[in-house]
C-alpha positions in Angstrom: 0.1 -0.2 0.0 1.7 3.8 -1.0 2.3 5.9 1.5 0.6 9.2 3.3 2.7 11.7 3.0 1.5 15.2 2.8 2.0 17.3 0.3 4.8 20.8 -0.1 4.0 24.1 -0.3 4.7 23.8 -3.8 2.6 21.2 -5.3 -0.3 22.7 -3.2 0.1 26.1 -4.6 -0.6 24.7 -7.8 -3.6 23.1 -6.7 -5.2 25.7 -5.8 -4.0 27.8 -7.9 -5.7 25.1 -10.8 -8.9 25.8 -8.7 -8.5 29.2 -8.5 -6.8 30.1 -12.0 -8.9 28.6 -14.4 -7.3 31.2 -17.0 -6.2 34.5 -18.4 -10.1 36.4 -17.3 -9.6 34.1 -13.8 -6.3 36.3 -12.9 -8.1 39.4 -14.0 -11.3 38.6 -11.9 -9.6 38.0 -8.6 -7.0 41.4 -9.1 -10.0 43.6 -10.1 -11.8 42.2 -6.7 -8.8 43.0 -4.8 -8.2 46.3 -6.6 -12.4 47.3 -5.7 -12.5 46.4 -2.4 -9.4 48.6 -1.4 -11.3 51.5 -2.6 -9.6 51.7 -5.9 -11.5 54.9 -8.2 -10.4 54.4 -11.0 -9.1 50.8 -12.9 -7.2 50.0 -15.8 -5.8 46.7 -17.4 -3.6 46.0 -19.6 -2.6 42.9 -21.8 -0.7 41.3 -24.7 -1.4 38.0 -26.1 -4.8 37.0 -24.5 -2.9 38.1 -21.6 -1.3 34.5 -21.3 2.4 36.9 -21.3 1.6 40.1 -19.9 -1.0 41.6 -17.7 -1.3 44.3 -15.3 -4.0 45.7 -12.9 -3.6 49.1 -12.0 -5.5 50.9 -9.1 -5.4 53.6 -7.2 -6.9 52.0 -4.1 -5.8 52.4 -0.3 -2.3 50.7 -0.8 0.1 47.7 0.7 2.5 48.3 3.5 5.8 47.7 2.6 6.7 45.6 5.4 3.3 43.3 4.4 4.1 42.6 1.0 5.7 38.8 1.3 2.7 38.2 3.9 0.3 39.0 0.3 1.1 36.2 -0.9 1.1 33.6 1.5 -2.1 31.1 1.4 -5.2 32.3 3.3 -3.7 35.2 4.3 -5.7 38.2 4.2 -7.2 41.7 5.9 -10.7 40.2 5.4 -11.3 38.2 7.4 -10.9 38.0 11.6 -13.6 35.3 13.2 -15.8 32.6 12.2 -18.3 34.6 12.8 -17.6 36.8 9.7 -18.2 33.8 7.2 -21.8 34.4 8.2 -21.6 38.2 6.7 -18.9 38.8 3.9 -18.9 42.0 2.6 -16.1 41.8 0.1 -15.4 40.6 -3.0 -11.7 39.2 -2.0 -11.8 37.5 1.1 -10.3 33.4 1.3 -6.4 34.7 0.1 -6.1 32.8 -1.1 -6.0 34.6 -5.3 -2.1 36.6 -5.3 -0.5 33.3 -3.5 -2.2 30.9 -6.4 -1.4 33.7 -9.3 2.5 33.8 -8.3 2.9 30.0 -8.1 2.7 30.2 -12.2 3.9 33.1 -13.5 6.4 34.9 -12.8 4.7 37.9 -11.0 5.8 41.9 -9.7 4.1 44.2 -8.0 4.0 48.7 -7.1 2.5 49.5 -4.5 2.0 52.9 -2.9 0.1 53.3 0.4 -2.1 56.5 0.5 -0.3 60.1 1.6 3.0 57.6 2.1 6.1 59.4 0.5 7.5 56.3 -1.1 5.9 52.8 -2.6 8.3 49.1 -2.6 8.2 46.1 -5.0 8.5 43.2 -4.8 9.5 39.9 -7.0 8.3 36.9 -6.5 9.0 33.7 -9.3 6.7 30.1 -9.6 5.7 31.6 -5.8 9.1 32.3 -4.6 9.3 36.1 -3.0 12.3 37.3 -2.9 13.5 41.0 -1.1 11.3 43.2 -1.0 12.4 47.2 -2.4 12.0 50.8 -2.2 10.4 51.8 -5.7 8.4 55.8 -6.5 5.2 54.9 -7.9 2.1 56.3 -7.6 -0.8 55.7 -4.5 -2.8 52.2 -5.0 -0.9 49.3 -6.4 0.2 47.8 -10.1 0.6 44.7 -10.3 2.3 42.3 -12.9 1.5 38.8 -14.0 4.2 37.3 -17.1 3.9 34.4 -18.6 1.1 32.7 -16.9 1.8 28.9 -16.8 5.0 29.1 -17.8 5.3 26.2 -15.0 2.0 23.6 -15.8 2.2 22.4 -20.0 -0.7 20.9 -18.7 -2.6 24.0 -18.4 -1.5 25.6 -20.7 -1.8 23.8 -23.8 -5.4 23.8 -23.0 -5.4 27.9 -23.4 -7.4 29.0 -26.7 -6.4 31.4 -29.2 -5.1 34.1 -28.4 -8.3 36.0 -29.1 -10.6 33.8 -27.4 -8.5 34.5 -23.7 -8.3 38.5 -24.6 -12.5 38.3 -25.5 -12.9 36.3 -22.2 -11.3 38.5 -20.3 -13.2 41.9 -21.6 -16.2 40.6 -21.3 -15.1 39.4 -17.0 -14.3 43.5 -17.1 -17.5 44.5 -18.6 -19.3 42.1 -16.1 -17.4 44.2 -13.0 -17.8 47.3 -14.1 -21.5 46.8 -14.6 -21.8 45.8 -10.8 -19.2 49.3 -10.0 -20.6 52.5 -12.3 -19.2 54.2 -9.2 -15.6 53.4 -10.2 -14.2 54.0 -14.1 -12.9 50.8 -15.8 -10.1 50.8 -18.6 -8.9 47.9 -20.9 -6.1 48.7 -22.9 -5.6 44.8 -25.1 -2.2 44.7 -27.3 -2.1 48.9 -27.2 -5.7 49.6 -27.8 -8.4 51.1 -25.2 -11.4 48.6 -25.5 -13.7 49.7 -22.9 -13.5 53.4 -20.7 -16.5 53.5 -18.4 -17.0 57.0 -16.9 -17.4 55.6 -13.4 -20.5 59.0 -12.9 -21.9 56.7 -10.2 -25.0 56.3 -13.2 -25.8 52.8 -14.1 -27.2 53.4 -17.2 -24.0 55.6 -18.6 -21.7 52.1 -17.4 -24.0 49.7 -19.4 -23.8 52.2 -22.1 -20.2 52.1 -22.5 -19.6 48.5 -22.2 -22.9 46.8 -23.8 -23.0 49.4 -27.1 -25.4 51.8 -27.6 -28.4 49.4 -29.1 -28.5 46.6 -25.8 -29.2 50.9 -23.8 -31.3 51.9 -26.1 -32.9 49.0 -25.8 -34.1 48.9 -21.5 -36.5 49.5 -19.4 -35.7 50.5 -15.6 -36.9 47.8 -13.2 -36.4 49.0 -9.0 -38.4 46.5 -6.5 -38.0 46.4 -2.8 -39.2 43.8 -0.6 -38.4 45.1 3.1 -34.7 44.3 3.4 -34.4 43.6 -0.6 -34.2 45.3 -3.0 -33.5 44.8 -6.8 -32.4 47.6 -9.6 -31.5 47.5 -12.8 -32.5 47.2 -16.4 -34.1 45.0 -18.5 -34.4 44.8 -22.7 -38.3 45.9 -23.6 -39.8 42.6 -24.9 -39.5 43.4 -29.1 -35.6 43.4 -28.0 -35.3 39.3 -27.4 -32.2 38.2 -28.4 -31.7 34.2 -29.8 -29.8 33.4 -26.3 -29.7 34.0 -23.2 -25.9 36.3 -23.2 -26.8 39.2 -22.6 -28.0 38.4 -19.3 -26.1 39.6 -15.9 -27.0 39.6 -12.1 -25.1 40.9 -9.0 -25.9 40.5 -5.7 -24.5 42.8 -3.1 -21.8 43.9 -6.4 -20.4 40.4 -7.3 -21.5 39.1 -10.7 -22.4 35.4 -9.9 -24.7 32.5 -12.2 -28.0 32.0 -11.5 -30.5 29.6 -12.7 -32.9 31.3 -9.6 -32.9 35.0 -11.8 -32.8 33.3 -15.2 -36.2 31.8 -13.9 -37.3 34.5 -12.4 -36.7 37.7 -15.4 -38.0 34.8 -18.2 -40.6 34.3 -16.1 -41.6 38.5 -16.5 -41.9 38.0 -20.5 -44.7 35.0 -20.4 -46.8 36.1 -22.9 -44.8 38.9 -23.9 -41.6 37.3 -26.0 -42.1 35.3 -29.3 -40.7 31.6 -28.5 -37.8 30.9 -28.6 -35.7 34.5 -27.6 -34.0 35.6 -24.4 -34.6 38.8 -22.6 -31.6 40.6 -21.8 -31.1 42.3 -18.2 -28.8 43.8 -15.7 -29.8 43.2 -12.1 -28.1 43.5 -8.5 -30.1 42.3 -5.8 -29.6 44.0 -2.3 -29.8 42.2 0.2 -27.5 41.6 4.0 -24.8 39.9 3.9 -26.2 37.0 6.2 -29.0 36.0 3.8 -26.4 34.9 0.8 -23.9 32.2 1.2 -20.6 32.7 -1.4 -18.4 30.6 -0.1 -19.3 28.0 -2.2 -17.4 28.1 -5.0 -14.1 28.8 -5.7 -14.4 31.7 -8.0 -17.0 32.8 -6.0 -19.4 32.5 -9.0 -22.5 31.2 -7.7 -24.5 31.5 -4.4 -27.4 30.5 -1.8 -29.7 32.4 -0.8 -31.7 32.2 2.7 -34.7 32.1 1.8 -35.4 31.2 -2.7 -39.3 32.1 -2.7 -38.7 35.2 -1.6 -35.8 36.8 -4.2 -37.2 35.1 -7.5 -40.8 36.6 -6.5 -39.1 40.5 -6.0 -37.1 40.0 -9.4 -40.1 38.7 -10.9 -42.7 41.1 -9.9 -39.9 43.9 -10.7 -39.3 43.2 -13.8 -43.1 42.7 -14.7 -44.6 46.0 -13.1 -41.7 47.8 -15.1 -42.5 45.7 -18.5 -46.4 46.7 -17.4 -45.3 50.7 -17.2 -43.2 50.8 -20.2 -46.9 48.8 -22.8 -49.5 50.8 -20.6 -50.7 53.3 -23.8 -50.1 56.5 -24.4 -53.3 58.9 -23.2 -55.4 59.9 -26.1 -54.8 63.4 -27.6 -57.2 66.2 -27.3 -56.9 68.1 -30.7 -57.3 71.3 -30.2 -61.5 73.5 -31.2 -61.3 74.8 -34.6 -61.7 78.7 -34.4 -62.1 81.0 -37.1 -59.3 82.5 -37.6 -57.3 80.7 -40.2 -55.0 79.2 -39.1 -50.8 80.0 -39.3 -48.6 78.1 -42.4 -46.5 76.4 -39.5 -50.0 75.0 -37.7 -51.8 73.8 -40.3 -51.1 70.0 -39.4 -51.7 70.9 -35.9 -55.4 72.4 -35.9 -56.9 69.0 -38.7 -56.1 65.5 -38.7 -55.4 63.8 -41.7 -58.8 62.3 -42.4 -60.4 65.6 -42.7 -57.7 67.3 -44.4 -58.0 64.0 -47.5 -61.9 65.3 -47.2 -61.1 69.1 -47.7 -58.6 68.6 -50.6 -59.5 65.7 -52.4 -59.4 66.1 -56.4 -62.6 64.9 -58.5 -62.1 61.5 -60.8 -62.8 62.0 -64.2 -65.9 60.6 -65.0 -65.4 57.5 -68.2 -66.0 59.1 -71.8 -69.9 57.9 -73.1 -70.6 55.5 -75.7 -71.5 58.8 -78.2 -67.5 60.3 -77.9 -65.2 56.9 -79.1 -62.3 59.4 -80.3 -62.0 61.1 -76.7 -60.8 57.6 -75.8 -59.3 57.6 -78.7 -57.2 60.8 -78.2 -56.1 59.8 -75.0 -54.5 56.5 -75.7 -53.0 57.2 -78.7 -51.3 59.9 -75.8 -50.2 57.6 -73.1 -49.1 55.5 -75.8 -46.8 58.7 -77.2 -48.8 58.7 -80.4 -48.0 55.0 -82.0 -51.9 53.1 -81.7 -52.5 50.1 -83.9 -56.2 49.6 -84.1 -56.3 46.8 -81.8 -55.7 49.0 -79.5 -57.9 51.3 -80.8 -60.8 48.4 -80.8 -59.6 47.2 -77.3 -60.0 50.4 -75.7 -62.7 52.0 -77.3 -66.3 51.3 -76.3 -68.5 49.3 -79.3 -70.1 51.5 -81.5 -73.7 51.6 -81.8 -76.3 49.2 -84.5 -75.6 50.0 -87.6 -78.2 51.2 -89.7 -78.0 51.4 -93.8 -77.7 54.8 -94.2 -74.3 55.0 -91.7 -71.7 53.3 -94.0 -68.9 51.7 -92.4 -69.0 53.9 -88.9 -65.6 51.8 -87.6 -63.2 52.9 -90.2 -64.2 56.3 -90.5 -63.3 56.8 -86.5 -60.4 54.5 -87.4 -59.6 57.4 -90.8 -60.0 60.2 -87.9 -57.5 59.3 -85.6 -54.9 58.6 -88.2 -55.1 60.9 -90.9 -54.8 64.7 -90.6 -57.2 67.0 -90.5 -58.5 68.4 -94.4 -60.7 71.0 -95.4 -64.5 69.5 -95.9 -65.4 70.8 -99.2 -62.7 69.5 -100.8 -62.6 66.3 -99.1 -63.2 63.6 -102.0 -66.2 61.1 -102.6 -64.5 58.5 -101.7 -65.6 54.9 -100.3 -64.0 54.1 -97.0 -61.9 51.5 -96.3 -62.5 48.2 -95.0 -61.2 47.7 -90.8 -59.1 44.5 -92.1 -57.6 46.6 -94.4 -56.9 49.4 -92.0 -54.6 46.2 -90.6 -52.7 44.9 -92.4 -49.9 47.8 -92.6 -50.0 47.5 -89.3 -48.9 45.0 -86.6 -49.8 42.6 -85.8 -51.2 39.6 -83.0 -48.9 35.9 -84.6 -51.3 34.2 -84.7 -51.9 30.9 -82.2 -51.3 26.9 -83.1 -54.2 25.5 -83.2 -55.4 22.8 -80.3 -55.9 19.9 -81.4 -55.7 17.7 -77.6 -56.2 18.8 -73.6 -53.9 17.0 -71.8 -55.4 15.5 -68.8 -55.0 17.1 -65.7 -52.3 14.4 -63.6 -54.5 12.9 -60.8 -53.2 14.1 -56.9 -54.0 11.7 -54.4 -55.0 14.2 -51.9 -56.6 18.0 -51.5 -55.7 21.2 -49.4 -58.6 21.9 -47.7 -57.8 24.8 -45.6 -55.5 26.3 -43.3 -55.8 27.4 -39.9 -54.2 30.2 -37.3 -52.0 30.6 -40.8 -49.7 28.4 -39.4 -50.6 24.6 -40.3 -51.9 23.0 -43.1 -55.5 20.7 -43.4 -55.3 18.7 -46.2 -56.8 15.0 -46.8 -55.5 12.3 -48.2 -56.8 9.4 -50.1 -57.3 7.3 -47.6 -59.6 9.0 -46.0 -56.5 10.8 -42.8 -57.0 14.0 -42.6 -52.7 15.2 -42.4 -52.2 19.3 -39.9 -48.3 20.3 -41.6 -46.7 22.6 -39.7 -45.7 24.9 -43.0 -42.7 27.1 -41.5 -41.5 23.6 -40.4 -42.0 21.9 -43.6 -40.4 24.6 -45.7 -37.1 24.7 -43.9 -36.5 21.1 -43.8 -36.6 21.8 -48.3 -34.6 24.4 -47.2 -32.3 23.1 -45.2 -31.6 19.9 -47.9 -31.5 22.8 -50.6 -28.5 24.4 -48.8 -26.5 21.6 -47.8 -27.0 19.6 -51.6 -26.3 22.8 -53.5 -22.7 22.7 -54.6 -22.7 25.7 -56.4 -22.4 29.4 -54.0 -24.8 30.8 -52.4 -26.0 34.1 -53.5 -25.2 36.8 -51.9 -27.1 40.0 -51.7 -24.7 43.5 -50.4 -26.8 45.8 -47.7 -27.1 48.9 -49.1 -26.4 50.0 -45.2 -24.1 47.6 -43.7 -25.4 46.5 -40.2 -23.4 46.6 -36.7 -24.9 43.6 -34.4 -23.5 43.5 -30.5 -22.7 39.7 -29.3 -21.0 38.6 -25.5 -18.4 37.0 -24.7 -18.5 33.7 -26.4 -20.4 34.6 -29.0 -18.6 37.3 -30.7 -15.7 34.6 -30.2 -17.4 32.1 -32.3 -18.8 33.8 -34.6 -14.3 35.9 -34.9 -13.5 32.0 -35.1 -15.8 31.9 -38.0 -15.3 34.4 -40.7 -14.0 32.1 -43.5 -16.9 29.8 -43.4 -19.4 32.6 -43.2 -17.7 33.8 -46.3 -17.9 30.6 -47.5 -22.2 30.8 -47.1 -22.7 34.1 -48.0 -22.7 36.1 -45.2 -19.8 39.3 -45.8 -18.7 40.0 -42.0 -15.5 42.1 -40.4 -14.6 42.6 -36.7 -15.9 45.6 -35.8 -14.8 46.3 -32.2 -16.0 46.5 -28.3 -17.9 42.5 -29.2 -19.9 43.8 -32.6 -19.7 42.5 -35.9 -20.4 44.8 -38.7 -22.7 42.6 -41.6 -21.9 44.1 -44.9 -23.5 41.3 -46.7 -26.0 38.2 -46.0 -27.1 35.2 -48.1 -30.3 36.0 -51.0 -32.8 33.9 -49.3 -32.6 35.8 -46.6 -34.2 40.1 -46.2 -31.8 42.2 -45.1 -34.4 42.8 -42.0 -33.6 39.8 -39.7 -29.5 40.2 -40.7 -29.1 40.4 -37.1 -30.9 38.4 -35.9 -29.3 36.0 -38.1 -26.3 36.1 -37.1 -27.3 36.0 -32.9 -29.2 32.7 -33.5 -26.5 31.3 -35.9 -24.2 32.4 -32.6 -25.8 30.7 -29.9 -25.9 27.0 -32.3 -21.4 27.7 -32.7 -21.7 27.7 -29.2 -23.5 25.4 -28.1 -21.2 22.4 -30.9 -19.0 23.6 -30.2 -17.4 25.6 -32.9 -13.9 24.3 -33.0 -15.8 20.9 -35.1 -16.0 22.9 -38.9 -18.9 19.9 -39.9 -21.0 21.3 -36.6 -20.6 25.0 -37.2 -21.3 24.4 -41.2 -24.3 22.6 -39.8 -25.0 25.3 -37.7 -25.0 28.1 -40.6 -27.4 25.7 -43.2 -30.2 25.0 -39.8 -30.1 29.5 -39.3 -29.7 30.0 -42.8 -33.1 27.4 -43.8 -34.8 28.6 -41.1 -34.7 32.5 -41.7 -35.6 32.0 -45.7 -38.9 29.9 -44.3 -42.5 31.3 -45.0 -43.1 32.0 -41.4 -45.8 31.0 -39.4 -48.8 33.5 -39.0 -47.9 35.1 -42.7 -50.2 35.1 -45.5 -49.7 32.0 -47.8 -50.3 31.6 -51.3 -52.1 28.1 -52.6 -49.4 27.8 -54.7 -47.1 27.1 -52.4 -48.7 25.6 -49.7 -48.7 22.6 -52.5 -45.5 22.6 -53.3 -45.1 21.9 -49.2 -48.4 19.1 -49.2 -46.5 17.4 -51.6 -43.0 17.0 -49.9 -44.9 16.0 -47.0 -47.8 13.1 -49.0 -43.9 11.8 -50.8 -42.2 11.2 -48.1 -39.5 13.7 -49.3 -39.8 15.4 -46.0 -40.7 14.3 -42.0 -38.9 15.9 -39.3 -37.4 20.0 -39.8 -33.9 19.8 -38.9 -33.7 19.8 -35.0 -35.6 17.2 -35.8 -39.8 18.3 -34.7 -42.2 16.4 -36.8 -43.5 18.5 -39.7 -47.2 17.3 -39.7 -49.5 14.7 -37.5 -52.0 13.0 -39.0 -55.9 11.5 -37.6 -57.3 8.5 -39.8 -60.6 9.1 -39.4 -61.7 6.3 -38.1 -60.0 8.5 -35.1 -61.9 11.3 -35.4 -65.1 9.4 -35.6 -64.1 8.1 -31.7 -63.1 11.7 -30.4 -67.1 12.9 -31.6 -68.5 8.8 -30.2 -69.4 7.9 -33.6 -67.1 4.8 -33.2 
């Protein structure tokens, strides 16, 4: 049996680092939380190569005393806990005393710190967690920590790191979340020498949202406030029409700590019941405030999961606050009462304010000209010739002119006289020769004649179709009956989606693309943005011309011709969600996810009015067995036999 031995401090630190420091974003999280706990008002994060080779976090907080610098990097060394009772009411972001020790054990680390009011500061260098001597240093008030060559001594962890772009995007997303939770602090993020994020730190939550998540997201928000005794929730939720394809824009905080909570997610989404289209998810930025003894944050090494003392009370608080905010936003505006008309004529600038659109149309409606009478055929000829630019054929004349009255013996040839009057120049009546009028058929031979239609000798019978369409219900489901007296209900969107998917997948030709007159900018969460940026070449192959736009945004210049232009951003949002769910590192999965999105967006939508010819094509595909399931695996049709129907009506 192997002997039981205690691990060395170095190995223990490496194990702790594996729990706390998962990737460069984990380092940024711990250092930012320490800066906030130190009372900083300005925090700057700088990184290079995704944070793996260089990472620096600078703050203007209270600083660390020179003689305490080595102690700060010992395991379980902290300034935030003193007794066991403190664990029941944790009011700071950091408290375990493991972060600095874990980070230093897997990197080359330098720290510069100067206390508020001190004449000078101090610096300390650590290699793999081993400290050197403390040296005096000139530095500003606050603390600056530089981390180089992260995971240099743990190659097993290093090989699992993603591309630099993906790691940098994760850091940007984390910095944005922390900035949202503390709008009174100004945060800056500089990536490879370029500023990616800068919040004003003016204490206004909407300012932080605008800077961190973008203009479009900020403009689609509804403010939320809720109170229940000692509990409170504040923040924003998106309007129902601004629903997104994933939950990537849902952000929750508890007492200023960024968390992931299925409870809060369920409460928010329940508030959108019967308001949001199926398959769409709301976005939100919500901060729940409650006494420290009502929440346990010491349940996860990364402190992103918490436990509530009374989950139902928290759920009800968030649900009712979000629901009330949506009700207020959707309330109808009060009706406008137009001013009473006065005898005085309105001024030009007030004209449209004193009269409704209906009154204006009624007052200024122009009478349409009456149709020509039967006894005035020449008017019709003149108007027809003017419409066609003066070139009129006899066939046009006959088609546009009212039928002449029945010919009397003394009338002569009335129609040839009408033709002559229309085409011959005016002449003196006395000098007009007495010649018989030419027959109409002679005049037709000198003008354009219509081609003769081929003689039809036989009528081809229509093919026998073993089904018939009985109608459509709810503008979504086709009702048809087959030869075996079976009733079918067909989901036209699902069927058309499958037809599109099969067509796209079998198509070996390049997919036609349409250029957008105005490029569309779409904002994405960190994971979605990384997934799309990593597949730009594949997107281009399928008709999407996209490029990075910075700050988690992607510029769409073109999209497949089958997708409406107004669905450009929504299509890319759905695609991003699918790429994240299907592990976008697999090219075949990414290709199928792209085809799914294209097929869905190009399909007939439930609720649309459809032409009967479109419905016939879909029914034929289903009845022939070519289409049975949509690309997601859902059935496209259900059937009811005659026996099942009669059984429902108690006839069998």
